[in-house]
Backbone as JSON Lines, residues from 0, in Angstrom:
{"i":0,"aa":"M","n":[56.38,77.97,91.61],"ca":[57.51,78.94,92.08],"c":[57.08,80.53,91.79]}
{"i":1,"aa":"T","n":[56.94,81.12,92.66],"ca":[56.59,82.85,92.24],"c":[57.69,83.37,91.97]}
{"i":2,"aa":"T","n":[57.52,84.39,90.96],"ca":[58.68,85.33,90.67],"c":[58.42,86.44,90.68]}
{"i":3,"aa":"E","n":[59.08,87.67,91.07],"ca":[58.37,88.75,90.83],"c":[59.41,90.04,90.96]}
{"i":4,"aa":"K","n":[59.37,91.02,90.32],"ca":[60.03,92.05,90.38],"c":[59.52,93.24,91.16]}
{"i":5,"aa":"M","n":[60.68,94.08,91.53],"ca":[60.56,95.02,92.67],"c":[61.64,96.19,92.79]}
{"i":6,"aa":"T","n":[61.43,97.58,93.22],"ca":[62.66,97.89,93.66],"c":[62.95,97.67,95.16]}
{"i":7,"aa":"V","n":[64.02,98.12,95.36],"ca":[64.84,97.93,96.56],"c":[63.57,98.35,97.83]}
{"i":8,"aa":"H","n":[63.22,100.09,97.31],"ca":[62.3,100.73,97.89],"c":[61.14,100.09,98.81]}
{"i":9,"aa":"K","n":[60.7,99.63,97.53],"ca":[59.31,98.77,98.0],"c":[59.89,97.52,98.52]}
{"i":10,"aa":"A","n":[60.84,96.29,98.51],"ca":[61.11,95.73,99.09],"c":[61.35,96.01,100.61]}
{"i":11,"aa":"L","n":[62.16,97.38,100.76],"ca":[61.98,97.62,102.24],"c":[61.13,98.16,103.11]}
{"i":12,"aa":"A","n":[60.47,98.53,102.21],"ca":[58.73,99.13,102.75],"c":[58.45,97.67,103.27]}
{"i":13,"aa":"E","n":[58.32,96.56,102.53],"ca":[57.55,95.4,102.65],"c":[58.17,94.55,104.19]}
{"i":14,"aa":"L","n":[59.59,94.83,104.01],"ca":[60.52,93.74,105.09],"c":[60.13,94.62,106.33]}
{"i":15,"aa":"K","n":[59.5,95.73,106.4],"ca":[59.16,96.62,107.75],"c":[57.95,95.88,108.32]}
{"i":16,"aa":"I","n":[57.16,95.48,107.66],"ca":[56.15,94.88,107.98],"c":[55.63,93.13,107.97]}
{"i":17,"aa":"I","n":[56.53,92.95,107.09],"ca":[56.28,91.28,106.96],"c":[56.52,90.36,108.0]}
{"i":18,"aa":"D","n":[57.44,90.9,108.95],"ca":[57.87,89.96,110.22],"c":[56.2,90.08,111.08]}
{"i":19,"aa":"D","n":[55.78,91.28,111.35],"ca":[54.58,91.14,112.09],"c":[53.4,90.15,111.54]}
{"i":20,"aa":"R","n":[53.2,90.0,110.03],"ca":[52.22,89.59,109.25],"c":[52.88,87.95,109.54]}
{"i":21,"aa":"I","n":[54.14,87.72,109.67],"ca":[54.52,86.08,109.56],"c":[54.17,85.65,110.88]}
{"i":22,"aa":"I","n":[54.18,86.63,112.11],"ca":[53.93,86.11,113.44],"c":[52.32,86.04,113.59]}
{"i":23,"aa":"S","n":[51.64,86.87,113.03],"ca":[50.02,86.85,113.18],"c":[49.87,85.68,112.33]}
{"i":24,"aa":"A","n":[50.39,85.26,111.49],"ca":[49.7,84.13,110.69],"c":[49.95,82.81,111.02]}
{"i":25,"aa":"I","n":[51.08,82.87,111.72],"ca":[51.72,81.7,112.7],"c":[50.58,81.32,113.88]}
{"i":26,"aa":"N","n":[50.42,82.41,114.72],"ca":[50.13,82.37,115.71],"c":[48.24,82.0,115.6]}
{"i":27,"aa":"G","n":[48.13,82.49,114.26],"ca":[46.45,82.58,114.19],"c":[45.95,80.94,113.14]}
{"i":28,"aa":"G","n":[47.31,80.51,112.92],"ca":[46.82,79.16,112.43],"c":[46.75,77.55,112.87]}
{"i":29,"aa":"T","n":[45.9,76.97,112.98],"ca":[45.76,75.74,113.5],"c":[45.75,74.72,112.26]}
{"i":30,"aa":"Y","n":[47.12,73.89,112.74],"ca":[47.93,72.94,112.14],"c":[47.68,71.42,112.52]}
{"i":31,"aa":"C","n":[46.7,71.33,113.67],"ca":[46.61,69.87,113.78],"c":[45.38,70.06,114.8]}
{"i":32,"aa":"V","n":[44.19,68.94,114.65],"ca":[43.49,69.07,115.87],"c":[43.1,67.55,116.11]}
{"i":33,"aa":"A","n":[42.63,67.36,117.35],"ca":[42.15,66.24,117.98],"c":[40.97,65.97,117.21]}
{"i":34,"aa":"N","n":[40.34,64.79,117.05],"ca":[39.06,64.85,116.87],"c":[38.47,63.25,116.92]}
{"i":35,"aa":"K","n":[37.36,62.95,117.46],"ca":[36.84,61.82,117.82],"c":[36.53,60.96,115.99]}
{"i":36,"aa":"H","n":[36.79,59.65,116.17],"ca":[36.4,59.25,115.08],"c":[35.02,58.98,114.31]}
{"i":37,"aa":"S","n":[34.07,59.47,115.2],"ca":[33.04,59.35,114.74],"c":[32.33,60.5,114.13]}
{"i":38,"aa":"N","n":[33.28,61.23,114.99],"ca":[32.82,62.95,114.42],"c":[32.7,63.23,112.5]}
{"i":39,"aa":"E","n":[31.77,63.39,112.26],"ca":[31.92,63.55,110.98],"c":[32.19,65.45,110.51]}
{"i":40,"aa":"K","n":[32.2,66.0,111.46],"ca":[32.29,67.35,111.07],"c":[33.39,67.96,112.3]}
{"i":41,"aa":"I","n":[34.04,68.87,111.97],"ca":[35.18,69.64,112.65],"c":[34.7,71.4,112.36]}
{"i":42,"aa":"K","n":[34.21,71.86,113.97],"ca":[33.71,73.41,113.48],"c":[33.02,73.43,112.31]}
{"i":43,"aa":"G","n":[31.83,72.89,112.3],"ca":[30.72,72.82,111.26],"c":[30.96,72.83,109.91]}
{"i":44,"aa":"V","n":[32.15,72.2,109.67],"ca":[32.62,71.56,108.27],"c":[32.88,70.31,108.38]}
{"i":45,"aa":"S","n":[32.73,69.59,107.23],"ca":[33.1,68.3,107.06],"c":[35.02,67.99,107.41]}
{"i":46,"aa":"V","n":[35.22,66.87,107.89],"ca":[36.83,66.63,107.99],"c":[37.15,66.9,106.9]}
{"i":47,"aa":"D","n":[37.24,66.37,105.56],"ca":[37.89,66.85,104.56],"c":[37.84,68.51,104.44]}
{"i":48,"aa":"E","n":[36.88,69.11,104.35],"ca":[37.06,70.29,104.43],"c":[38.11,71.16,105.36]}
{"i":49,"aa":"Y","n":[37.85,70.73,106.67],"ca":[38.81,71.36,107.57],"c":[40.68,70.86,107.69]}
{"i":50,"aa":"K","n":[40.74,69.73,106.81],"ca":[41.99,69.7,106.65],"c":[42.41,70.69,105.31]}
{"i":51,"aa":"G","n":[41.34,70.87,104.53],"ca":[41.96,71.8,103.62],"c":[41.73,73.22,104.29]}
{"i":52,"aa":"V","n":[41.27,73.4,105.51],"ca":[41.54,75.11,106.11],"c":[42.83,74.75,106.88]}
{"i":53,"aa":"I","n":[43.23,74.09,107.18],"ca":[44.51,73.39,107.96],"c":[45.62,73.76,106.95]}
{"i":54,"aa":"Q","n":[45.69,73.06,105.62],"ca":[46.48,73.53,104.6],"c":[46.75,74.7,104.72]}
{"i":55,"aa":"G","n":[45.52,75.41,104.51],"ca":[45.34,76.58,103.93],"c":[46.5,77.6,104.91]}
{"i":56,"aa":"Y","n":[46.06,77.47,106.31],"ca":[46.9,77.84,107.21],"c":[48.08,77.79,107.42]}
{"i":57,"aa":"Y","n":[48.82,76.52,107.04],"ca":[50.13,76.01,107.06],"c":[50.74,77.03,105.43]}
{"i":58,"aa":"D","n":[49.89,76.88,104.45],"ca":[50.67,77.7,103.29],"c":[50.72,79.17,103.68]}
{"i":59,"aa":"K","n":[49.88,79.78,104.24],"ca":[49.46,80.81,104.6],"c":[50.9,81.55,105.25]}
{"i":60,"aa":"A","n":[51.21,80.8,106.42],"ca":[52.28,81.29,107.43],"c":[53.58,80.89,106.33]}
{"i":61,"aa":"T","n":[53.63,79.63,105.76],"ca":[54.92,79.65,105.08],"c":[55.22,80.34,103.83]}
{"i":62,"aa":"D","n":[54.07,80.85,103.41],"ca":[54.54,81.17,101.97],"c":[55.24,82.8,102.51]}
{"i":63,"aa":"L","n":[54.69,83.08,103.45],"ca":[54.79,84.64,103.87],"c":[56.54,84.67,104.26]}
{"i":64,"aa":"I","n":[56.93,83.36,105.19],"ca":[57.91,83.07,105.37],"c":[58.93,83.05,104.11]}
{"i":65,"aa":"R","n":[58.63,82.48,103.55],"ca":[59.6,82.07,102.05],"c":[59.7,83.31,101.1]}
{"i":66,"aa":"R","n":[58.56,84.01,101.19],"ca":[58.46,85.76,100.46],"c":[59.64,86.3,101.06]}
{"i":67,"aa":"R","n":[59.49,86.56,102.7],"ca":[60.38,87.21,103.6],"c":[62.04,87.35,102.94]}
{"i":68,"aa":"N","n":[61.97,85.48,103.56],"ca":[63.22,85.5,103.42],"c":[63.71,85.94,101.36]}
{"i":69,"aa":"A","n":[62.9,85.25,100.6],"ca":[63.61,85.94,99.18],"c":[63.9,87.35,99.04]}
{"i":70,"aa":"I","n":[62.89,88.36,99.76],"ca":[62.88,89.49,99.63],"c":[64.21,90.11,100.29]}
{"i":71,"aa":"K","n":[64.78,89.58,101.71],"ca":[65.93,89.52,102.35],"c":[66.83,88.97,101.51]}
{"i":72,"aa":"R","n":[67.08,87.88,101.2],"ca":[68.17,87.64,100.41],"c":[68.48,88.61,98.99]}
{"i":73,"aa":"A","n":[67.57,88.86,98.49],"ca":[67.71,89.8,96.9],"c":[68.07,91.03,97.4]}
{"i":74,"aa":"V","n":[67.54,91.74,98.78],"ca":[68.3,93.15,99.19],"c":[69.5,92.78,99.36]}
{"i":75,"aa":"V","n":[70.03,91.99,100.18],"ca":[71.4,91.75,100.37],"c":[72.06,91.57,99.03]}
{"i":76,"aa":"L","n":[72.25,90.77,98.45],"ca":[72.25,90.68,97.15],"c":[72.79,91.78,96.56]}
{"i":77,"aa":"S","n":[71.68,92.65,96.54],"ca":[71.78,93.96,95.73],"c":[72.86,95.05,96.49]}
{"i":78,"aa":"N","n":[72.46,95.02,98.03],"ca":[73.41,96.19,98.61],"c":[74.93,95.67,98.71]}
{"i":79,"aa":"S","n":[75.31,94.26,98.31],"ca":[76.67,93.77,98.28],"c":[77.1,93.98,96.46]}
{"i":80,"aa":"T","n":[76.42,94.44,95.57],"ca":[76.88,94.87,94.04],"c":[76.32,95.88,93.91]}
{"i":81,"aa":"T","n":[75.57,96.89,94.3],"ca":[74.8,97.94,93.7],"c":[75.76,99.08,94.31]}
{"i":82,"aa":"K","n":[76.53,99.98,93.55],"ca":[77.76,100.95,93.72],"c":[76.79,102.49,94.05]}
{"i":83,"aa":"V","n":[77.0,103.16,94.96],"ca":[76.46,104.46,95.19],"c":[78.29,105.43,95.46]}
{"i":84,"aa":"S","n":[77.67,106.66,94.97],"ca":[78.83,107.98,95.14],"c":[78.59,108.51,95.87]}
{"i":85,"aa":"I","n":[79.28,108.54,97.47],"ca":[78.99,109.81,98.32],"c":[80.33,110.79,98.46]}
{"i":86,"aa":"N","n":[80.33,111.79,98.48],"ca":[81.36,112.89,98.68],"c":[82.54,112.07,97.41]}
{"i":87,"aa":"G","n":[82.21,111.95,96.26],"ca":[83.38,111.51,95.53],"c":[84.09,110.39,95.68]}
{"i":88,"aa":"E","n":[83.4,109.53,96.64],"ca":[84.06,108.01,97.03],"c":[83.04,106.81,96.68]}
{"i":89,"aa":"E","n":[83.3,105.83,96.17],"ca":[82.54,104.67,95.68],"c":[82.1,103.96,96.78]}
{"i":90,"aa":"Y","n":[81.12,103.7,97.1],"ca":[81.03,102.32,97.98],"c":[79.61,101.73,97.07]}
{"i":91,"aa":"T","n":[79.63,100.07,98.02],"ca":[78.91,99.31,97.84],"c":[77.85,100.0,98.88]}
{"i":92,"aa":"R","n":[75.89,99.68,98.53],"ca":[75.65,100.04,99.28],"c":[75.45,99.34,100.49]}
{"i":93,"aa":"A","n":[76.21,98.53,100.84],"ca":[76.24,97.7,102.1],"c":[77.17,98.42,103.1]}
{"i":94,"aa":"E","n":[78.3,98.64,101.84],"ca":[79.58,99.58,102.57],"c":[79.12,100.91,103.05]}
{"i":95,"aa":"A","n":[78.26,101.41,102.4],"ca":[77.64,102.94,102.78],"c":[76.36,102.77,103.89]}
{"i":96,"aa":"I","n":[76.0,101.75,104.03],"ca":[75.11,101.52,105.27],"c":[75.69,101.62,106.4]}
{"i":97,"aa":"E","n":[76.86,100.3,106.18],"ca":[77.57,99.91,107.47],"c":[78.32,101.25,107.87]}
{"i":98,"aa":"M","n":[78.97,102.32,107.2],"ca":[79.47,103.23,107.67],"c":[78.64,104.0,107.77]}
{"i":99,"aa":"K","n":[77.6,104.25,107.3],"ca":[76.52,105.22,108.18],"c":[76.05,104.78,109.57]}
{"i":100,"aa":"N","n":[75.97,103.45,109.81],"ca":[75.35,103.32,111.18],"c":[76.35,102.84,111.95]}
{"i":101,"aa":"H","n":[77.46,102.85,111.8],"ca":[78.79,102.18,112.39],"c":[79.9,102.69,112.34]}
{"i":102,"aa":"G","n":[80.56,102.9,111.07],"ca":[81.89,103.41,110.62],"c":[82.22,104.59,110.86]}
{"i":103,"aa":"V","n":[81.25,105.42,110.82],"ca":[81.46,107.13,110.96],"c":[81.6,107.04,112.25]}
{"i":104,"aa":"E","n":[80.99,106.5,113.36],"ca":[81.11,106.87,114.86],"c":[82.61,106.81,115.07]}
{"i":105,"aa":"F","n":[83.68,106.08,114.61],"ca":[84.61,105.5,114.71],"c":[85.36,107.07,114.49]}
{"i":106,"aa":"D","n":[85.09,107.79,113.04],"ca":[85.79,108.76,112.67],"c":[85.21,110.21,113.69]}
{"i":107,"aa":"E","n":[83.89,109.92,114.05],"ca":[83.74,111.25,114.91],"c":[84.77,110.98,116.27]}
{"i":108,"aa":"R","n":[84.39,109.62,116.98],"ca":[85.57,109.34,118.29],"c":[86.67,110.12,117.88]}
{"i":109,"aa":"M","n":[87.24,109.45,116.89],"ca":[88.61,110.48,116.42],"c":[88.69,111.88,116.49]}
{"i":110,"aa":"L","n":[88.16,112.19,115.6],"ca":[87.38,113.85,115.9],"c":[87.83,114.32,117.26]}
{"i":111,"aa":"E","n":[86.94,113.74,117.9],"ca":[86.72,114.19,119.43],"c":[87.82,114.35,120.31]}
{"i":112,"aa":"M","n":[88.74,113.08,119.76],"ca":[90.21,112.9,120.66],"c":[91.08,113.84,120.08]}
{"i":113,"aa":"L","n":[90.82,114.26,118.54],"ca":[92.26,115.03,117.93],"c":[91.59,116.23,118.77]}
{"i":114,"aa":"N","n":[90.52,116.87,118.83],"ca":[90.49,118.19,119.35],"c":[90.29,118.12,120.91]}
{"i":115,"aa":"K","n":[90.01,117.45,121.4],"ca":[90.14,117.14,123.1],"c":[91.7,117.39,123.25]}
{"i":116,"aa":"Q","n":[92.49,116.73,122.86],"ca":[94.31,116.74,122.98],"c":[94.77,117.94,122.65]}
{"i":117,"aa":"Y","n":[94.37,118.16,120.99],"ca":[94.82,119.46,120.78],"c":[94.26,121.08,121.77]}
{"i":118,"aa":"N","n":[92.91,120.69,122.06],"ca":[92.71,122.0,122.83],"c":[93.91,122.28,124.43]}
{"i":119,"aa":"K","n":[93.93,121.09,124.72],"ca":[94.23,120.96,126.23],"c":[95.79,120.83,126.35]}
{"i":120,"aa":"A","n":[96.45,120.66,125.08],"ca":[97.95,120.82,124.79],"c":[97.93,122.28,124.7]}
{"i":121,"aa":"Q","n":[97.44,122.79,124.17],"ca":[97.23,124.43,123.74],"c":[97.35,125.53,124.74]}
{"i":122,"aa":"A","n":[96.12,125.01,125.69],"ca":[95.74,125.32,126.84],"c":[97.03,125.48,127.89]}
{"i":123,"aa":"E","n":[97.77,123.96,127.63],"ca":[99.21,124.1,128.59],"c":[100.02,125.2,127.87]}
{"i":124,"aa":"I","n":[100.35,125.17,126.55],"ca":[101.44,125.94,126.12],"c":[101.13,127.3,126.55]}
{"i":125,"aa":"L","n":[99.81,127.79,126.5],"ca":[99.7,129.26,126.58],"c":[99.44,129.77,127.98]}
{"i":126,"aa":"K","n":[99.28,128.77,128.85],"ca":[99.67,128.64,130.33],"c":[100.82,128.84,130.85]}
{"i":127,"aa":"Q","n":[101.96,127.99,130.35],"ca":[103.39,127.76,130.49],"c":[103.91,128.9,129.58]}
{"i":128,"aa":"N","n":[103.37,129.1,128.92],"ca":[104.59,130.44,127.9],"c":[103.87,131.86,128.25]}
{"i":129,"aa":"G","n":[103.19,132.11,129.43],"ca":[102.25,133.25,129.34],"c":[103.62,134.1,130.48]}
{"i":130,"aa":"D","n":[102.35,135.06,131.43],"ca":[103.34,135.87,132.33],"c":[104.09,135.31,133.31]}
{"i":131,"aa":"D","n":[103.82,133.86,133.47],"ca":[104.9,133.23,134.47],"c":[105.91,132.91,134.1]}
{"i":132,"aa":"L","n":[106.46,132.34,132.8],"ca":[107.73,132.18,132.14],"c":[108.34,133.6,132.13]}
{"i":133,"aa":"E","n":[107.83,134.66,131.6],"ca":[108.51,135.98,132.05],"c":[108.98,136.28,133.22]}
{"i":134,"aa":"K","n":[108.13,136.03,134.05],"ca":[108.68,136.62,135.75],"c":[109.65,135.05,136.35]}
{"i":135,"aa":"R","n":[109.54,134.12,135.97],"ca":[110.31,133.21,136.16],"c":[111.79,133.63,135.47]}
{"i":136,"aa":"A","n":[112.0,133.8,134.13],"ca":[113.16,134.22,133.49],"c":[113.81,135.52,133.97]}
{"i":137,"aa":"E","n":[112.7,136.37,134.49],"ca":[113.45,137.77,135.07],"c":[114.11,137.29,136.66]}
{"i":138,"aa":"Q","n":[113.4,136.18,137.24],"ca":[113.85,136.06,138.67],"c":[114.97,135.49,138.39]}
{"i":139,"aa":"Y","n":[115.39,134.45,137.55],"ca":[116.58,133.41,137.17],"c":[117.49,134.63,136.88]}
{"i":140,"aa":"V","n":[117.38,135.53,135.97],"ca":[118.55,136.47,135.56],"c":[119.18,136.92,136.76]}
{"i":141,"aa":"I","n":[118.1,137.5,137.53],"ca":[118.46,138.24,138.55],"c":[118.93,137.76,139.6]}
{"i":142,"aa":"G","n":[118.97,136.57,139.62],"ca":[119.49,135.82,140.68],"c":[121.03,135.31,140.5]}
{"i":143,"aa":"I","n":[121.18,135.48,138.65],"ca":[122.69,135.23,138.64],"c":[123.11,136.56,138.27]}
{"i":144,"aa":"Y","n":[122.71,137.52,137.99],"ca":[123.43,139.05,137.69],"c":[123.0,140.06,138.72]}
{"i":145,"aa":"G","n":[122.11,139.57,139.51],"ca":[121.34,140.83,140.43],"c":[120.83,141.46,139.59]}
{"i":146,"aa":"S","n":[120.22,142.84,140.13],"ca":[119.6,143.55,139.85],"c":[119.73,144.13,137.88]}
{"i":147,"aa":"K","n":[119.12,143.97,137.26],"ca":[119.14,144.79,135.8],"c":[119.76,145.9,136.0]}
{"i":148,"aa":"E","n":[119.49,147.0,136.75],"ca":[120.0,148.13,137.18],"c":[121.51,148.66,137.52]}
{"i":149,"aa":"G","n":[121.65,147.43,137.78],"ca":[123.19,147.25,138.36],"c":[124.2,147.5,137.53]}
{"i":150,"aa":"K","n":[125.69,146.68,137.41],"ca":[126.26,146.97,136.46],"c":[126.56,145.69,135.53]}
{"i":151,"aa":"T","n":[125.7,145.1,135.67],"ca":[125.51,143.92,134.44],"c":[125.21,144.7,133.03]}
{"i":152,"aa":"N","n":[125.75,144.2,132.44],"ca":[125.74,144.34,130.83],"c":[124.11,143.84,130.42]}
{"i":153,"aa":"T","n":[123.74,145.13,129.79],"ca":[122.35,145.07,129.6],"c":[121.98,143.85,128.39]}
{"i":154,"aa":"D","n":[122.96,143.6,127.54],"ca":[123.09,142.42,126.64],"c":[123.12,141.12,126.71]}
{"i":155,"aa":"D","n":[123.95,141.04,128.04],"ca":[124.25,139.74,128.52],"c":[123.02,139.57,129.46]}
{"i":156,"aa":"F","n":[122.36,140.37,130.32],"ca":[120.96,140.05,130.93],"c":[120.04,139.59,129.98]}
{"i":157,"aa":"E","n":[120.03,140.02,128.76],"ca":[118.48,139.96,127.7],"c":[118.74,138.88,127.2]}
{"i":158,"aa":"K","n":[120.24,138.67,126.98],"ca":[120.18,137.31,126.17],"c":[119.99,135.85,127.2]}
{"i":159,"aa":"T","n":[120.54,136.01,128.12],"ca":[120.22,134.9,129.12],"c":[118.87,135.11,129.63]}
{"i":160,"aa":"K","n":[118.53,135.92,129.77],"ca":[116.63,136.12,130.05],"c":[116.23,134.99,128.62]}
{"i":161,"aa":"K","n":[116.56,135.62,127.55],"ca":[115.89,134.79,125.95],"c":[116.36,133.55,126.34]}
{"i":162,"aa":"D","n":[117.58,133.37,126.28],"ca":[118.03,131.83,126.44],"c":[117.17,131.29,127.46]}
{"i":163,"aa":"F","n":[116.83,131.18,128.75],"ca":[115.98,130.66,129.77],"c":[114.53,130.63,129.04]}
{"i":164,"aa":"M","n":[114.01,131.6,128.87],"ca":[112.52,131.25,128.38],"c":[112.65,130.34,126.83]}
{"i":165,"aa":"T","n":[113.6,130.51,126.02],"ca":[114.01,129.38,124.95],"c":[113.87,128.32,125.35]}
{"i":166,"aa":"A","n":[114.6,128.08,126.41],"ca":[114.94,126.22,127.21],"c":[113.65,126.26,127.9]}
{"i":167,"aa":"N","n":[112.88,126.98,128.29],"ca":[111.68,126.47,129.4],"c":[110.28,126.52,128.38]}
{"i":168,"aa":"A","n":[110.38,127.07,127.4],"ca":[108.9,127.31,126.7],"c":[108.57,126.38,126.49]}
{"i":169,"aa":"F","n":[107.43,126.05,126.49],"ca":[106.37,125.1,125.7],"c":[106.23,125.0,124.36]}
{"i":170,"aa":"E","n":[106.11,123.99,123.67],"ca":[105.9,123.96,122.13],"c":[104.96,122.82,121.91]}
{"i":171,"aa":"L","n":[104.17,122.72,120.75],"ca":[103.3,121.63,120.5],"c":[104.2,120.71,119.45]}
{"i":172,"aa":"V","n":[104.47,119.32,120.41],"ca":[104.75,117.95,119.4],"c":[103.95,117.67,118.28]}
{"i":173,"aa":"D","n":[104.01,117.81,117.13],"ca":[102.96,117.88,116.18],"c":[103.16,117.13,115.39]}
{"i":174,"aa":"P","n":[103.94,115.81,114.91],"ca":[104.61,114.95,113.89],"c":[103.15,114.75,112.71]}
{"i":175,"aa":"I","n":[101.89,114.77,113.26],"ca":[101.0,114.59,112.39],"c":[100.1,115.5,111.92]}
{"i":176,"aa":"K","n":[100.62,116.73,112.07],"ca":[100.24,117.93,111.59],"c":[98.62,117.96,112.02]}
{"i":177,"aa":"I","n":[98.27,117.57,113.66],"ca":[96.82,117.63,113.8],"c":[95.89,118.52,113.13]}
{"i":178,"aa":"L","n":[96.1,120.05,112.95],"ca":[95.02,120.73,112.64],"c":[94.56,120.32,111.23]}
{"i":179,"aa":"D","n":[95.45,119.71,110.43],"ca":[95.13,119.44,109.17],"c":[94.37,118.05,109.14]}
{"i":180,"aa":"K","n":[94.54,117.29,110.21],"ca":[93.96,116.0,110.42],"c":[92.35,116.35,110.63]}
{"i":181,"aa":"I","n":[92.04,116.87,111.79],"ca":[90.68,117.66,112.36],"c":[90.15,118.24,111.2]}
{"i":182,"aa":"N","n":[90.83,119.18,110.32],"ca":[89.9,119.84,109.29],"c":[89.38,118.87,108.49]}
{"i":183,"aa":"A","n":[90.53,117.83,107.98],"ca":[89.95,116.8,107.0],"c":[88.63,116.09,107.12]}
{"i":184,"aa":"L","n":[89.21,115.32,108.63],"ca":[88.06,114.87,109.44],"c":[86.7,115.25,109.76]}
{"i":185,"aa":"E","n":[86.87,116.67,109.66],"ca":[85.31,117.54,109.96],"c":[84.78,117.59,108.63]}
{"i":186,"aa":"D","n":[85.44,117.78,107.6],"ca":[84.93,117.89,105.88],"c":[84.48,116.53,105.87]}
{"i":187,"aa":"K","n":[85.39,114.93,106.18],"ca":[84.77,114.12,105.52],"c":[83.43,113.63,106.18]}
{"i":188,"aa":"I","n":[83.27,113.9,107.86],"ca":[82.18,113.53,108.22],"c":[81.12,114.26,107.95]}
{"i":189,"aa":"A","n":[81.19,115.55,107.77],"ca":[79.78,116.35,107.53],"c":[79.51,116.02,106.12]}
{"i":190,"aa":"S","n":[80.37,116.18,105.08],"ca":[80.08,115.96,103.42],"c":[79.24,114.19,103.65]}
{"i":191,"aa":"F","n":[79.67,113.29,104.33],"ca":[79.31,111.9,104.09],"c":[78.05,111.94,104.84]}
{"i":192,"aa":"K","n":[77.79,112.43,105.68],"ca":[76.51,112.5,106.31],"c":[75.32,113.43,105.58]}
{"i":193,"aa":"A","n":[75.63,114.09,104.95],"ca":[74.91,115.1,104.25],"c":[74.24,114.71,102.74]}
{"i":194,"aa":"E","n":[75.2,113.51,102.63],"ca":[75.24,112.8,101.33],"c":[74.68,111.22,101.25]}
{"i":195,"aa":"V","n":[74.72,110.72,102.5],"ca":[74.29,108.96,102.47],"c":[73.03,108.84,102.16]}
{"i":196,"aa":"D","n":[72.32,109.7,103.05],"ca":[70.76,109.36,102.91],"c":[69.79,109.4,101.67]}
{"i":197,"aa":"A","n":[70.74,110.42,100.94],"ca":[69.64,111.0,99.64],"c":[70.45,109.7,98.97]}
{"i":198,"aa":"A","n":[71.79,109.34,98.57],"ca":[72.36,108.73,97.79],"c":[71.73,107.47,97.84]}
{"i":199,"aa":"L","n":[71.28,106.83,99.31],"ca":[71.02,105.72,99.35],"c":[69.12,105.4,98.92]}
{"i":200,"aa":"S","n":[68.62,106.44,99.28],"ca":[67.23,106.86,99.01],"c":[67.12,106.53,96.98]}
{"i":201,"aa":"V","n":[68.27,107.65,96.75],"ca":[68.07,107.22,95.1],"c":[68.04,106.11,94.72]}
{"i":202,"aa":"S","n":[69.35,105.33,95.15],"ca":[69.73,104.07,94.65],"c":[68.62,103.2,94.83]}
{"i":203,"aa":"N","n":[67.79,103.35,96.27],"ca":[66.71,102.08,96.4],"c":[65.78,102.48,95.66]}
{"i":204,"aa":"A","n":[65.26,103.72,94.88],"ca":[64.07,103.87,94.43],"c":[64.46,103.58,92.83]}
{"i":205,"aa":"I","n":[65.77,103.56,92.18],"ca":[65.77,103.08,90.58],"c":[65.97,101.71,90.72]}
{"i":206,"aa":"T","n":[66.88,101.1,91.88],"ca":[67.32,99.6,91.67],"c":[66.24,98.63,91.88]}
{"i":207,"aa":"E","n":[66.28,98.07,90.74],"ca":[65.05,96.66,90.94],"c":[65.88,95.57,91.74]}
{"i":208,"aa":"I","n":[65.26,94.66,91.89],"ca":[65.41,93.22,92.33],"c":[64.64,92.13,92.02]}
{"i":209,"aa":"E","n":[65.07,90.95,91.99],"ca":[64.0,90.07,91.48],"c":[63.66,88.67,92.38]}
{"i":210,"aa":"I","n":[62.84,88.44,92.94],"ca":[62.48,87.52,94.15],"c":[61.91,86.26,93.89]}
{"i":211,"aa":"S","n":[62.58,85.41,94.05],"ca":[61.56,83.66,93.85],"c":[61.56,83.03,94.96]}
{"i":212,"aa":"Y","n":[60.39,82.57,94.8],"ca":[59.9,81.74,95.97],"c":[58.7,80.76,96.01]}
């Protein structure tokens, strides 16, 4: 059995290339061969020597496979137990990697939807509460009292107009305090993205794993 220690950084670097090495070893190997009984040599060497060549091909490929699996297991185990701190929050490396690759996408999607709906609602409020509301209020009051310059009491005219505008004004229904949520999400996403790669890199460089195969 082979036992070896290495940093997670080194392990990840090896995992990037070992799959290709395995495929090359498998495809380049000879694992059995048909040979006439009376032939004493195969490809220029004795049958016994060639049996050793075949065994060497097999051992090379299977050793690489076992090494790859041992490294992968050790990295996965290390990722599930080693902690990193990102933006004041503690994650295992596995959690941080998942958050980086997938989880943060949902925060970004939520932020996008909050912004979209807030901007749409604000645009509608501005549209409905602008000059058009003022004009409709004037027309409504004139329809009741006639011209403002007539005999109607100015206070009554203005009160009715104000009541109309209040009743017909648009307002934001916002039980979640959406701007606070938007600001918090923006800070969370930006801070996480700014820190996650550095935190993982430092952890990978200083964390040591042991592989056995």
